[in-house]
KEFI-245611 format. One record per residue (C-alpha): residue number from 1; x, y, z. Coordinates in nm, 2 decimals, m for minus. Example, Ala and Ser with C-alpha at 12.3 -4.5 7.8 and 13.67 -1.06 7.14 Angstrom:
BEGIN
<atom num="1" px="1.23" py="m0.45" pz="0.78"/>
<atom num="2" px="1.37" py="m0.11" pz="0.71"/>
***
This chain:
BEGIN
<atom num="1" px="2.70" py="8.74" pz="m18.91"/>
<atom num="2" px="3.03" py="8.66" pz="m18.74"/>
<atom num="3" px="3.09" py="8.86" pz="m18.43"/>
<atom num="4" px="3.37" py="8.87" pz="m18.17"/>
<atom num="5" px="3.28" py="8.72" pz="m17.84"/>
<atom num="6" px="3.14" py="9.05" pz="m17.69"/>
<atom num="7" px="3.05" py="9.24" pz="m18.01"/>
<atom num="8" px="2.69" py="9.36" pz="m18.03"/>
<atom num="9" px="2.50" py="9.46" pz="m18.34"/>
<atom num="10" px="2.43" py="9.83" pz="m18.27"/>
<atom num="11" px="2.14" py="9.86" pz="m18.51"/>
<atom num="12" px="1.96" py="9.56" pz="m18.36"/>
<atom num="13" px="2.04" py="9.69" pz="m18.01"/>
<atom num="14" px="1.87" py="10.02" pz="m18.10"/>
<atom num="15" px="1.57" py="9.84" pz="m18.25"/>
<atom num="16" px="1.54" py="9.61" pz="m17.96"/>
<atom num="17" px="1.57" py="9.89" pz="m17.70"/>
<atom num="18" px="1.31" py="10.10" pz="m17.88"/>
<atom num="19" px="1.03" py="9.85" pz="m17.81"/>
<atom num="20" px="1.11" py="9.88" pz="m17.44"/>
<atom num="21" px="1.10" py="10.25" pz="m17.49"/>
<atom num="22" px="0.76" py="10.22" pz="m17.65"/>
<atom num="23" px="0.57" py="9.97" pz="m17.44"/>
<atom num="24" px="0.71" py="10.11" pz="m17.11"/>
<atom num="25" px="0.44" py="10.38" pz="m17.15"/>
<atom num="26" px="0.18" py="10.11" pz="m17.08"/>
<atom num="27" px="0.37" py="9.98" pz="m16.78"/>
<atom num="28" px="0.40" py="10.32" pz="m16.62"/>
<atom num="29" px="0.09" py="10.53" pz="m16.71"/>
<atom num="30" px="m0.16" py="10.24" pz="m16.73"/>
<atom num="31" px="m0.03" py="9.98" pz="m16.48"/>
<atom num="32" px="0.16" py="10.18" pz="m16.23"/>
<atom num="33" px="0.06" py="10.54" pz="m16.21"/>
<atom num="34" px="m0.26" py="10.68" pz="m16.35"/>
<atom num="35" px="m0.51" py="10.42" pz="m16.48"/>
<atom num="36" px="m0.47" py="10.18" pz="m16.19"/>
<atom num="37" px="m0.56" py="10.45" pz="m15.93"/>
<atom num="38" px="m0.82" py="10.60" pz="m16.16"/>
<atom num="39" px="m0.99" py="10.27" pz="m16.19"/>
<atom num="40" px="m0.97" py="10.19" pz="m15.82"/>
<atom num="41" px="m1.08" py="10.53" pz="m15.69"/>
<atom num="42" px="m1.32" py="10.65" pz="m15.97"/>
<atom num="43" px="m1.44" py="10.37" pz="m16.18"/>
<atom num="44" px="m1.46" py="10.10" pz="m15.91"/>
<atom num="45" px="m1.58" py="10.33" pz="m15.62"/>
<atom num="46" px="m1.26" py="10.37" pz="m15.41"/>
<atom num="47" px="m1.29" py="10.26" pz="m15.04"/>
<atom num="48" px="m1.67" py="10.23" pz="m15.08"/>
<atom num="49" px="m1.63" py="9.99" pz="m15.37"/>
<atom num="50" px="m1.88" py="9.82" pz="m15.59"/>
<atom num="51" px="m2.14" py="9.55" pz="m15.52"/>
<atom num="52" px="m2.02" py="9.20" pz="m15.61"/>
<atom num="53" px="m2.20" py="8.89" pz="m15.50"/>
<atom num="54" px="m2.40" py="9.08" pz="m15.24"/>
<atom num="55" px="m2.10" py="9.25" pz="m15.09"/>
<atom num="56" px="m1.93" py="9.59" pz="m15.14"/>
<atom num="57" px="m1.58" py="9.52" pz="m15.26"/>
<atom num="58" px="m1.32" py="9.80" pz="m15.24"/>
<atom num="59" px="m1.18" py="9.94" pz="m15.56"/>
<atom num="60" px="m0.83" py="9.84" pz="m15.48"/>
<atom num="61" px="m0.94" py="9.48" pz="m15.44"/>
<atom num="62" px="m1.13" py="9.49" pz="m15.77"/>
<atom num="63" px="m0.82" py="9.63" pz="m15.95"/>
<atom num="64" px="m0.59" py="9.37" pz="m15.80"/>
<atom num="65" px="m0.82" py="9.08" pz="m15.89"/>
<atom num="66" px="m0.86" py="9.22" pz="m16.24"/>
<atom num="67" px="m0.48" py="9.21" pz="m16.28"/>
<atom num="68" px="m0.48" py="8.85" pz="m16.16"/>
<atom num="69" px="m0.75" py="8.74" pz="m16.41"/>
<atom num="70" px="m0.58" py="8.91" pz="m16.70"/>
<atom num="71" px="m0.25" py="8.74" pz="m16.62"/>
<atom num="72" px="m0.42" py="8.40" pz="m16.59"/>
<atom num="73" px="m0.50" py="8.43" pz="m16.96"/>
<atom num="74" px="m0.13" py="8.47" pz="m17.04"/>
<atom num="75" px="m0.03" py="8.19" pz="m16.81"/>
<atom num="76" px="m0.27" py="7.96" pz="m17.00"/>
<atom num="77" px="m0.16" py="8.06" pz="m17.35"/>
<atom num="78" px="0.20" py="8.19" pz="m17.32"/>
<atom num="79" px="0.40" py="7.87" pz="m17.39"/>
<atom num="80" px="0.17" py="7.77" pz="m17.68"/>
<atom num="81" px="0.21" py="8.11" pz="m17.84"/>
<atom num="82" px="0.58" py="8.09" pz="m17.81"/>
<atom num="83" px="0.60" py="7.74" pz="m17.96"/>
<atom num="84" px="0.38" py="7.85" pz="m18.25"/>
<atom num="85" px="0.61" py="8.15" pz="m18.32"/>
<atom num="86" px="0.93" py="7.94" pz="m18.30"/>
<atom num="87" px="0.79" py="7.66" pz="m18.52"/>
<atom num="88" px="0.67" py="7.91" pz="m18.79"/>
<atom num="89" px="0.97" py="8.14" pz="m18.75"/>
<atom num="90" px="0.72" py="8.41" pz="m18.68"/>
<atom num="91" px="0.83" py="8.60" pz="m18.37"/>
<atom num="92" px="0.79" py="8.94" pz="m18.53"/>
<atom num="93" px="0.46" py="8.85" pz="m18.69"/>
<atom num="94" px="0.32" py="8.74" pz="m18.35"/>
<atom num="95" px="0.46" py="9.05" pz="m18.19"/>
<atom num="96" px="0.27" py="9.27" pz="m18.44"/>
<atom num="97" px="m0.05" py="9.06" pz="m18.39"/>
<atom num="98" px="m0.07" py="9.15" pz="m18.03"/>
<atom num="99" px="0.10" py="9.50" pz="m18.04"/>
<atom num="100" px="m0.16" py="9.66" pz="m18.27"/>
<atom num="101" px="m0.47" py="9.54" pz="m18.09"/>
<atom num="102" px="m0.30" py="9.64" pz="m17.76"/>
<atom num="103" px="m0.26" py="10.00" pz="m17.89"/>
<atom num="104" px="m0.62" py="10.02" pz="m17.99"/>
<atom num="105" px="m0.76" py="9.88" pz="m17.67"/>
<atom num="106" px="m0.54" py="10.11" pz="m17.47"/>
<atom num="107" px="m0.68" py="10.41" pz="m17.65"/>
<atom num="108" px="m1.03" py="10.29" pz="m17.57"/>
<atom num="109" px="m0.96" py="10.31" pz="m17.20"/>
<atom num="110" px="m1.02" py="10.68" pz="m17.23"/>
<atom num="111" px="m1.39" py="10.61" pz="m17.28"/>
<atom num="112" px="m1.43" py="10.44" pz="m16.94"/>
<atom num="113" px="m1.61" py="10.66" pz="m16.69"/>
<atom num="114" px="m1.73" py="10.65" pz="m16.32"/>
<atom num="115" px="m1.91" py="10.32" pz="m16.23"/>
<atom num="116" px="m1.82" py="10.15" pz="m16.56"/>
<atom num="117" px="m1.60" py="9.89" pz="m16.39"/>
<atom num="118" px="m1.72" py="9.59" pz="m16.59"/>
<atom num="119" px="m1.66" py="9.75" pz="m16.93"/>
<atom num="120" px="m1.35" py="9.92" pz="m16.81"/>
<atom num="121" px="m1.22" py="9.60" pz="m16.66"/>
<atom num="122" px="m1.29" py="9.40" pz="m16.98"/>
<atom num="123" px="m1.10" py="9.66" pz="m17.19"/>
<atom num="124" px="m0.81" py="9.68" pz="m16.95"/>
<atom num="125" px="m0.79" py="9.30" pz="m16.92"/>
<atom num="126" px="m0.77" py="9.26" pz="m17.30"/>
<atom num="127" px="m0.52" py="9.54" pz="m17.34"/>
<atom num="128" px="m0.30" py="9.40" pz="m17.06"/>
<atom num="129" px="m0.32" py="9.05" pz="m17.22"/>
<atom num="130" px="m0.20" py="9.20" pz="m17.55"/>
<atom num="131" px="0.08" py="9.39" pz="m17.38"/>
<atom num="132" px="0.20" py="9.08" pz="m17.20"/>
<atom num="133" px="0.17" py="8.85" pz="m17.50"/>
<atom num="134" px="0.36" py="9.09" pz="m17.72"/>
<atom num="135" px="0.64" py="9.09" pz="m17.46"/>
<atom num="136" px="0.69" py="8.71" pz="m17.51"/>
<atom num="137" px="0.80" py="8.77" pz="m17.87"/>
<atom num="138" px="0.99" py="9.08" pz="m17.79"/>
<atom num="139" px="1.20" py="8.91" pz="m17.52"/>
<atom num="140" px="1.26" py="8.62" pz="m17.76"/>
<atom num="141" px="1.45" py="8.86" pz="m18.00"/>
<atom num="142" px="1.72" py="8.92" pz="m17.73"/>
<atom num="143" px="1.96" py="8.66" pz="m17.86"/>
<atom num="144" px="1.94" py="8.82" pz="m18.21"/>
<atom num="145" px="2.12" py="9.13" pz="m18.08"/>
<atom num="146" px="2.45" py="8.99" pz="m17.95"/>
<atom num="147" px="2.64" py="8.69" pz="m17.80"/>
<atom num="148" px="2.53" py="8.52" pz="m17.48"/>
<atom num="149" px="2.83" py="8.67" pz="m17.30"/>
<atom num="150" px="2.69" py="9.02" pz="m17.35"/>
<atom num="151" px="2.32" py="8.95" pz="m17.27"/>
<atom num="152" px="2.34" py="9.11" pz="m16.93"/>
<atom num="153" px="2.47" py="9.43" pz="m17.08"/>
<atom num="154" px="2.22" py="9.42" pz="m17.37"/>
<atom num="155" px="1.93" py="9.35" pz="m17.14"/>
<atom num="156" px="2.04" py="9.63" pz="m16.90"/>
<atom num="157" px="2.06" py="9.88" pz="m17.18"/>
<atom num="158" px="1.72" py="9.79" pz="m17.32"/>
<atom num="159" px="1.56" py="9.81" pz="m16.97"/>
<atom num="160" px="1.73" py="10.14" pz="m16.92"/>
<atom num="161" px="1.60" py="10.28" pz="m17.24"/>
<atom num="162" px="1.26" py="10.15" pz="m17.15"/>
<atom num="163" px="1.27" py="10.34" pz="m16.82"/>
<atom num="164" px="1.36" py="10.66" pz="m17.01"/>
<atom num="165" px="1.06" py="10.61" pz="m17.24"/>
<atom num="166" px="0.82" py="10.55" pz="m16.95"/>
<atom num="167" px="0.96" py="10.86" pz="m16.77"/>
<atom num="168" px="0.94" py="11.09" pz="m17.08"/>
<atom num="169" px="0.57" py="11.00" pz="m17.13"/>
<atom num="170" px="0.51" py="11.06" pz="m16.76"/>
<atom num="171" px="0.66" py="11.41" pz="m16.80"/>
<atom num="172" px="0.43" py="11.47" pz="m17.10"/>
<atom num="173" px="0.13" py="11.35" pz="m16.89"/>
<atom num="174" px="0.24" py="11.59" pz="m16.61"/>
<atom num="175" px="0.24" py="11.88" pz="m16.86"/>
<atom num="176" px="m0.09" py="11.77" pz="m17.00"/>
<atom num="177" px="m0.25" py="11.78" pz="m16.66"/>
<atom num="178" px="m0.08" py="12.08" pz="m16.50"/>
<atom num="179" px="0.07" py="12.30" pz="m16.78"/>
<atom num="180" px="m0.10" py="12.23" pz="m17.11"/>
<atom num="181" px="m0.02" py="12.58" pz="m17.23"/>
<atom num="182" px="0.34" py="12.47" pz="m17.25"/>
<atom num="183" px="0.23" py="12.23" pz="m17.51"/>
<atom num="184" px="0.03" py="12.49" pz="m17.70"/>
<atom num="185" px="m0.31" py="12.41" pz="m17.55"/>
<atom num="186" px="m0.54" py="12.62" pz="m17.32"/>
<atom num="187" px="m0.57" py="12.53" pz="m16.95"/>
<atom num="188" px="m0.81" py="12.25" pz="m16.89"/>
<atom num="189" px="m0.77" py="12.09" pz="m17.23"/>
<atom num="190" px="m0.66" py="11.75" pz="m17.09"/>
<atom num="191" px="m0.78" py="11.53" pz="m16.82"/>
<atom num="192" px="m0.64" py="11.20" pz="m16.69"/>
<atom num="193" px="m0.84" py="11.01" pz="m16.96"/>
<atom num="194" px="m0.65" py="11.19" pz="m17.24"/>
<atom num="195" px="m0.33" py="11.06" pz="m17.08"/>
<atom num="196" px="m0.45" py="10.70" pz="m17.16"/>
<atom num="197" px="m0.47" py="10.80" pz="m17.53"/>
<atom num="198" px="m0.12" py="10.93" pz="m17.52"/>
<atom num="199" px="0.00" py="10.58" pz="m17.41"/>
<atom num="200" px="m0.16" py="10.42" pz="m17.72"/>
<atom num="201" px="0.00" py="10.68" pz="m17.95"/>
<atom num="202" px="0.34" py="10.65" pz="m17.78"/>
<atom num="203" px="0.34" py="10.27" pz="m17.79"/>
<atom num="204" px="0.24" py="10.26" pz="m18.16"/>
<atom num="205" px="0.48" py="10.53" pz="m18.29"/>
<atom num="206" px="0.80" py="10.43" pz="m18.10"/>
<atom num="207" px="0.75" py="10.05" pz="m18.18"/>
<atom num="208" px="0.79" py="10.12" pz="m18.55"/>
<atom num="209" px="1.18" py="10.13" pz="m18.55"/>
<atom num="210" px="1.17" py="9.78" pz="m18.39"/>
<atom num="211" px="0.94" py="9.65" pz="m18.66"/>
<atom num="212" px="1.16" py="9.80" pz="m18.93"/>
<atom num="213" px="1.50" py="9.69" pz="m18.80"/>
<atom num="214" px="1.39" py="9.33" pz="m18.72"/>
<atom num="215" px="1.18" py="9.30" pz="m19.05"/>
<atom num="216" px="1.43" py="9.04" pz="m19.17"/>
<atom num="217" px="1.30" py="8.80" pz="m18.90"/>
<atom num="218" px="0.95" py="8.81" pz="m19.05"/>
<atom num="219" px="1.09" py="8.74" pz="m19.39"/>
<atom num="220" px="1.27" py="8.43" pz="m19.29"/>
<atom num="221" px="1.12" py="8.11" pz="m19.44"/>
<atom num="222" px="0.92" py="7.91" pz="m19.20"/>
<atom num="223" px="1.12" py="7.63" pz="m19.03"/>
<atom num="224" px="0.83" py="7.40" pz="m19.10"/>
<atom num="225" px="0.56" py="7.46" pz="m19.36"/>
<atom num="226" px="0.23" py="7.29" pz="m19.26"/>
<atom num="227" px="m0.14" py="7.37" pz="m19.24"/>
<atom num="228" px="m0.26" py="7.58" pz="m18.94"/>
<atom num="229" px="m0.43" py="7.29" pz="m18.77"/>
<atom num="230" px="m0.12" py="7.07" pz="m18.80"/>
<atom num="231" px="0.10" py="7.36" pz="m18.68"/>
<atom num="232" px="m0.12" py="7.41" pz="m18.38"/>
<atom num="233" px="m0.11" py="7.04" pz="m18.28"/>
<atom num="234" px="0.26" py="7.01" pz="m18.34"/>
<atom num="235" px="0.33" py="7.33" pz="m18.13"/>
<atom num="236" px="0.11" py="7.18" pz="m17.85"/>
<atom num="237" px="0.32" py="6.87" pz="m17.87"/>
<atom num="238" px="0.64" py="7.08" pz="m17.85"/>
<atom num="239" px="0.50" py="7.25" pz="m17.54"/>
<atom num="240" px="0.44" py="6.92" pz="m17.37"/>
<atom num="241" px="0.79" py="6.80" pz="m17.47"/>
<atom num="242" px="0.95" py="7.12" pz="m17.34"/>
<atom num="243" px="0.76" py="7.08" pz="m17.01"/>
<atom num="244" px="0.89" py="6.73" pz="m16.97"/>
<atom num="245" px="1.24" py="6.85" pz="m17.06"/>
<atom num="246" px="1.22" py="7.14" pz="m16.81"/>
<atom num="247" px="1.11" py="6.89" pz="m16.54"/>
<atom num="248" px="1.45" py="6.72" pz="m16.58"/>
<atom num="249" px="1.65" py="7.04" pz="m16.53"/>
<atom num="250" px="1.62" py="7.08" pz="m16.16"/>
<atom num="251" px="1.85" py="7.38" pz="m16.14"/>
<atom num="252" px="1.64" py="7.57" pz="m16.40"/>
<atom num="253" px="1.33" py="7.47" pz="m16.22"/>
<atom num="254" px="1.47" py="7.62" pz="m15.90"/>
<atom num="255" px="1.53" py="7.94" pz="m16.08"/>
<atom num="256" px="1.18" py="7.94" pz="m16.23"/>
<atom num="257" px="1.02" py="7.89" pz="m15.89"/>
<atom num="258" px="1.24" py="8.15" pz="m15.73"/>
<atom num="259" px="1.14" py="8.39" pz="m16.00"/>
<atom num="260" px="0.78" py="8.31" pz="m15.96"/>
<atom num="261" px="0.79" py="8.40" pz="m15.59"/>
<atom num="262" px="1.01" py="8.71" pz="m15.59"/>
<atom num="263" px="0.85" py="8.85" pz="m15.90"/>
<atom num="264" px="0.51" py="8.80" pz="m15.73"/>
<atom num="265" px="0.63" py="9.08" pz="m15.50"/>
<atom num="266" px="0.76" py="9.30" pz="m15.78"/>
<atom num="267" px="0.43" py="9.27" pz="m15.98"/>
<atom num="268" px="0.22" py="9.35" pz="m15.68"/>
<atom num="269" px="0.42" py="9.65" pz="m15.58"/>
<atom num="270" px="0.41" py="9.79" pz="m15.93"/>
<atom num="271" px="0.04" py="9.74" pz="m15.96"/>
<atom num="272" px="m0.05" py="9.88" pz="m15.61"/>
<atom num="273" px="0.21" py="10.14" pz="m15.52"/>
<atom num="274" px="0.02" py="10.44" pz="m15.66"/>
<atom num="275" px="m0.31" py="10.32" pz="m15.51"/>
<atom num="276" px="m0.13" py="10.30" pz="m15.17"/>
<atom num="277" px="0.01" py="10.65" pz="m15.22"/>
<atom num="278" px="m0.32" py="10.80" pz="m15.32"/>
<atom num="279" px="m0.54" py="10.63" pz="m15.06"/>
<atom num="280" px="m0.30" py="10.60" pz="m14.76"/>
<atom num="281" px="m0.09" py="10.92" pz="m14.81"/>
<atom num="282" px="m0.33" py="11.14" pz="m15.00"/>
<atom num="283" px="m0.10" py="11.19" pz="m15.31"/>
<atom num="284" px="m0.26" py="11.35" pz="m15.61"/>
<atom num="285" px="m0.21" py="11.24" pz="m15.97"/>
<atom num="286" px="0.06" py="11.50" pz="m16.03"/>
<atom num="287" px="0.25" py="11.40" pz="m15.72"/>
<atom num="288" px="0.22" py="11.03" pz="m15.82"/>
<atom num="289" px="0.37" py="11.11" pz="m16.16"/>
<atom num="290" px="0.66" py="11.28" pz="m16.00"/>
<atom num="291" px="0.70" py="10.99" pz="m15.76"/>
<atom num="292" px="0.72" py="10.74" pz="m16.04"/>
<atom num="293" px="0.95" py="10.97" pz="m16.24"/>
<atom num="294" px="1.19" py="10.93" pz="m15.95"/>
<atom num="295" px="1.15" py="10.55" pz="m15.96"/>
<atom num="296" px="1.20" py="10.55" pz="m16.34"/>
<atom num="297" px="1.52" py="10.75" pz="m16.30"/>
<atom num="298" px="1.68" py="10.53" pz="m16.04"/>
<atom num="299" px="1.56" py="10.22" pz="m16.22"/>
<atom num="300" px="1.74" py="10.35" pz="m16.53"/>
<atom num="301" px="2.06" py="10.38" pz="m16.33"/>
<atom num="302" px="2.01" py="10.04" pz="m16.18"/>
<atom num="303" px="1.97" py="9.87" pz="m16.52"/>
<atom num="304" px="2.28" py="10.04" pz="m16.66"/>
<atom num="305" px="2.50" py="9.96" pz="m16.36"/>
<atom num="306" px="2.37" py="9.62" pz="m16.24"/>
<atom num="307" px="2.33" py="9.46" pz="m16.59"/>
<atom num="308" px="2.70" py="9.50" pz="m16.68"/>
<atom num="309" px="2.80" py="9.41" pz="m16.32"/>
<atom num="310" px="2.62" py="9.08" pz="m16.36"/>
<atom num="311" px="2.82" py="9.00" pz="m16.67"/>
<atom num="312" px="3.15" py="9.07" pz="m16.49"/>
<atom num="313" px="3.05" py="8.92" pz="m16.15"/>
<atom num="314" px="2.75" py="8.69" pz="m16.13"/>
<atom num="315" px="2.40" py="8.72" pz="m16.27"/>
<atom num="316" px="2.27" py="8.53" pz="m15.97"/>
<atom num="317" px="2.47" py="8.73" pz="m15.72"/>
<atom num="318" px="2.34" py="9.06" pz="m15.84"/>
<atom num="319" px="1.99" py="8.93" pz="m15.86"/>
<atom num="320" px="2.00" py="8.80" pz="m15.51"/>
<atom num="321" px="2.13" py="9.14" pz="m15.38"/>
<atom num="322" px="1.83" py="9.30" pz="m15.54"/>
<atom num="323" px="1.58" py="9.06" pz="m15.40"/>
<atom num="324" px="1.72" py="9.10" pz="m15.05"/>
<atom num="325" px="1.70" py="9.48" pz="m15.08"/>
<atom num="326" px="1.34" py="9.46" pz="m15.19"/>
<atom num="327" px="1.25" py="9.24" pz="m14.88"/>
<atom num="328" px="1.39" py="9.52" pz="m14.66"/>
<atom num="329" px="1.23" py="9.80" pz="m14.85"/>
<atom num="330" px="0.88" py="9.65" pz="m14.85"/>
<atom num="331" px="0.90" py="9.58" pz="m14.48"/>
<atom num="332" px="0.97" py="9.95" pz="m14.44"/>
<atom num="333" px="0.68" py="10.03" pz="m14.66"/>
<atom num="334" px="0.45" py="9.85" pz="m14.41"/>
<atom num="335" px="0.59" py="10.07" pz="m14.13"/>
<atom num="336" px="0.62" py="10.39" pz="m14.34"/>
<atom num="337" px="0.60" py="10.69" pz="m14.11"/>
<atom num="338" px="0.80" py="10.52" pz="m13.84"/>
<atom num="339" px="1.05" py="10.80" pz="m13.85"/>
<atom num="340" px="0.78" py="11.07" pz="m13.83"/>
<atom num="341" px="0.73" py="11.17" pz="m14.19"/>
<atom num="342" px="0.53" py="10.91" pz="m14.38"/>
<atom num="343" px="0.52" py="11.10" pz="m14.71"/>
<atom num="344" px="0.89" py="11.18" pz="m14.70"/>
<atom num="345" px="0.98" py="10.82" pz="m14.62"/>
<atom num="346" px="0.77" py="10.70" pz="m14.91"/>
<atom num="347" px="0.97" py="10.92" pz="m15.15"/>
<atom num="348" px="1.29" py="10.77" pz="m15.02"/>
<atom num="349" px="1.14" py="10.42" pz="m15.06"/>
<atom num="350" px="1.05" py="10.49" pz="m15.42"/>
<atom num="351" px="1.39" py="10.62" pz="m15.52"/>
<atom num="352" px="1.58" py="10.33" pz="m15.35"/>
<atom num="353" px="1.35" py="10.06" pz="m15.47"/>
<atom num="354" px="1.37" py="10.18" pz="m15.83"/>
<atom num="355" px="1.75" py="10.12" pz="m15.83"/>
<atom num="356" px="1.70" py="9.75" pz="m15.74"/>
<atom num="357" px="1.39" py="9.72" pz="m15.96"/>
<atom num="358" px="1.62" py="9.78" pz="m16.26"/>
<atom num="359" px="1.85" py="9.51" pz="m16.14"/>
<atom num="360" px="1.58" py="9.25" pz="m16.08"/>
<atom num="361" px="1.43" py="9.29" pz="m16.43"/>
<atom num="362" px="1.76" py="9.31" pz="m16.61"/>
<atom num="363" px="1.93" py="9.02" pz="m16.44"/>
<atom num="364" px="1.62" py="8.79" pz="m16.44"/>
<atom num="365" px="1.59" py="8.81" pz="m16.82"/>
<atom num="366" px="1.96" py="8.78" pz="m16.90"/>
<atom num="367" px="2.01" py="8.49" pz="m16.65"/>
<atom num="368" px="1.73" py="8.29" pz="m16.82"/>
<atom num="369" px="1.87" py="8.37" pz="m17.17"/>
<atom num="370" px="2.19" py="8.17" pz="m17.07"/>
<atom num="371" px="1.98" py="7.85" pz="m17.05"/>
<atom num="372" px="1.80" py="7.88" pz="m17.39"/>
<atom num="373" px="1.92" py="7.67" pz="m17.69"/>
<atom num="374" px="1.92" py="7.85" pz="m18.02"/>
<atom num="375" px="1.59" py="7.82" pz="m18.21"/>
<atom num="376" px="1.37" py="7.78" pz="m17.90"/>
<atom num="377" px="1.38" py="8.14" pz="m17.78"/>
<atom num="378" px="1.01" py="8.22" pz="m17.81"/>
<atom num="379" px="0.90" py="7.89" pz="m17.65"/>
<atom num="380" px="1.13" py="7.93" pz="m17.35"/>
<atom num="381" px="1.04" py="8.29" pz="m17.30"/>
<atom num="382" px="0.68" py="8.17" pz="m17.32"/>
<atom num="383" px="0.75" py="7.96" pz="m17.01"/>
<atom num="384" px="0.93" py="8.25" pz="m16.86"/>
<atom num="385" px="0.62" py="8.46" pz="m16.93"/>
<atom num="386" px="0.42" py="8.19" pz="m16.74"/>
<atom num="387" px="0.63" py="8.27" pz="m16.43"/>
<atom num="388" px="0.60" py="8.64" pz="m16.48"/>
<atom num="389" px="0.23" py="8.64" pz="m16.53"/>
<atom num="390" px="0.16" py="8.36" pz="m16.27"/>
<atom num="391" px="0.33" py="8.60" pz="m16.03"/>
<atom num="392" px="0.08" py="8.87" pz="m16.14"/>
<atom num="393" px="m0.20" py="8.62" pz="m16.06"/>
<atom num="394" px="m0.11" py="8.53" pz="m15.71"/>
<atom num="395" px="0.05" py="8.84" pz="m15.57"/>
<atom num="396" px="m0.23" py="9.09" pz="m15.64"/>
<atom num="397" px="m0.49" py="8.82" pz="m15.55"/>
<atom num="398" px="m0.34" py="8.78" pz="m15.20"/>
<atom num="399" px="m0.30" py="9.16" pz="m15.17"/>
<atom num="400" px="m0.66" py="9.23" pz="m15.27"/>
<atom num="401" px="m0.78" py="8.96" pz="m15.04"/>
<atom num="402" px="m0.60" py="9.11" pz="m14.74"/>
<atom num="403" px="m0.74" py="9.46" pz="m14.82"/>
<atom num="404" px="m1.09" py="9.31" pz="m14.83"/>
<atom num="405" px="m1.03" py="9.11" pz="m14.50"/>
<atom num="406" px="m0.85" py="9.38" pz="m14.30"/>
<atom num="407" px="m0.95" py="9.70" pz="m14.46"/>
<atom num="408" px="m0.58" py="9.80" pz="m14.44"/>
<atom num="409" px="m0.34" py="9.86" pz="m14.73"/>
<atom num="410" px="m0.05" py="9.85" pz="m14.49"/>
<atom num="411" px="m0.10" py="9.49" pz="m14.39"/>
<atom num="412" px="m0.14" py="9.39" pz="m14.75"/>
<atom num="413" px="0.20" py="9.56" pz="m14.82"/>
<atom num="414" px="0.36" py="9.35" pz="m14.54"/>
<atom num="415" px="0.25" py="9.03" pz="m14.71"/>
<atom num="416" px="0.46" py="9.13" pz="m15.01"/>
<atom num="417" px="0.78" py="9.12" pz="m14.81"/>
<atom num="418" px="0.72" py="8.75" pz="m14.76"/>
<atom num="419" px="0.74" py="8.69" pz="m15.13"/>
<atom num="420" px="1.09" py="8.84" pz="m15.15"/>
<atom num="421" px="1.22" py="8.64" pz="m14.85"/>
<atom num="422" px="1.10" py="8.31" pz="m14.99"/>
<atom num="423" px="1.20" py="8.39" pz="m15.34"/>
<atom num="424" px="1.55" py="8.49" pz="m15.23"/>
<atom num="425" px="1.59" py="8.17" pz="m15.03"/>
<atom num="426" px="1.50" py="7.97" pz="m15.35"/>
<atom num="427" px="1.73" py="8.18" pz="m15.57"/>
<atom num="428" px="2.02" py="8.11" pz="m15.33"/>
<atom num="429" px="2.00" py="7.74" pz="m15.43"/>
<atom num="430" px="2.05" py="7.80" pz="m15.80"/>
<atom num="431" px="2.39" py="7.71" pz="m15.94"/>
<atom num="432" px="2.52" py="7.91" pz="m16.24"/>
<atom num="433" px="2.79" py="7.65" pz="m16.31"/>
<atom num="434" px="2.53" py="7.39" pz="m16.40"/>
<atom num="435" px="2.37" py="7.61" pz="m16.67"/>
<atom num="436" px="2.58" py="7.50" pz="m16.97"/>
<atom num="437" px="2.50" py="7.13" pz="m16.91"/>
<atom num="438" px="2.13" py="7.20" pz="m16.87"/>
<atom num="439" px="2.14" py="7.42" pz="m17.19"/>
<atom num="440" px="2.29" py="7.13" pz="m17.38"/>
<atom num="441" px="2.02" py="6.89" pz="m17.24"/>
<atom num="442" px="1.74" py="7.13" pz="m17.34"/>
<atom num="443" px="1.89" py="7.15" pz="m17.69"/>
<atom num="444" px="1.87" py="6.77" pz="m17.72"/>
<atom num="445" px="1.50" py="6.79" pz="m17.61"/>
***
């Protein structure tokens, strides 16, 4: 289809955005708001913890290490999955192969009760792996929606729609917990575990428009028809070749390492913020939902404003602004209460950080897309997923270790600010003017 330089296929934009709308339910209710603090406080024993290797380990540490282990799986498999999808022209097929099990595993989280931290951890780890792996192939559909000059705007719209989806489900969860009669059910019908089932249903139903609109992608003939074993070996060789090619693109490597470090901070804050609010400030589940609704709302605005701004100004410049802002905000998080009202300050922190959260996620994805040659989207986003998930390995690992060592969630939060300072310093060395030459080099292999 021939398009003018900034023309976007509206049908594909709708389909692309709807998957963000759908899977953001997992990112909010499971990762950020309800399941994480339920697991840390109820399933894994809260501050008392559970016995591991002869020592009582706090629930917050168990949760953070569980996130790390789950993401290690994605780090090990992401590039190979991407190469397999590109070589077989199977991005949508691979998306479905992880999306459907992810929905089922998420529903099973509702069966996890107090003390079942091993079974609950296994179910969560597999669900998180499926969620993360499906995102590789979803992200790889981005260039199908419009030209490279509009990718910041497209990515921003999709992220914004995703924040709306996550926020709407949080509203539904709030009604389920506090006012089920407004949904036609008697009081006490729903507990927090039923909210986990709502995530699975939401993720499943609202992904269907994406699968329908991009069905043409699954019907394309394979680029290369070969037996599965040969396909696997050839894809592995492509991964090695891409790794060697990436090693020659020093500017892109600087971006990857910068992203690894500053996203370490983002992933850790998202995974631990509600646990901090619950244990340090005494926030109840309903208050945590409202808190994250505020974050979702400001993140939605950030995506819609900062994505187009990056197209007009500079993807790197907007991204750097967001990283610096998060360094300041996480430092304040360590000292929350310094102005005399810890809970009020935490609400201000949530609203402000959400604005820049939208910018970080939008601009990171659209900046990488400017490097990617046509036909290698899944493979490159597989490497991008390595950095995303490697961040989710080290950040929570450090955070959980500091909670275990110091017994303080605050000192663990302060460590997160360091990730933003170092990541911002690395990002400052990236040169956008070198991207076209490196993209051509990557296309040659």
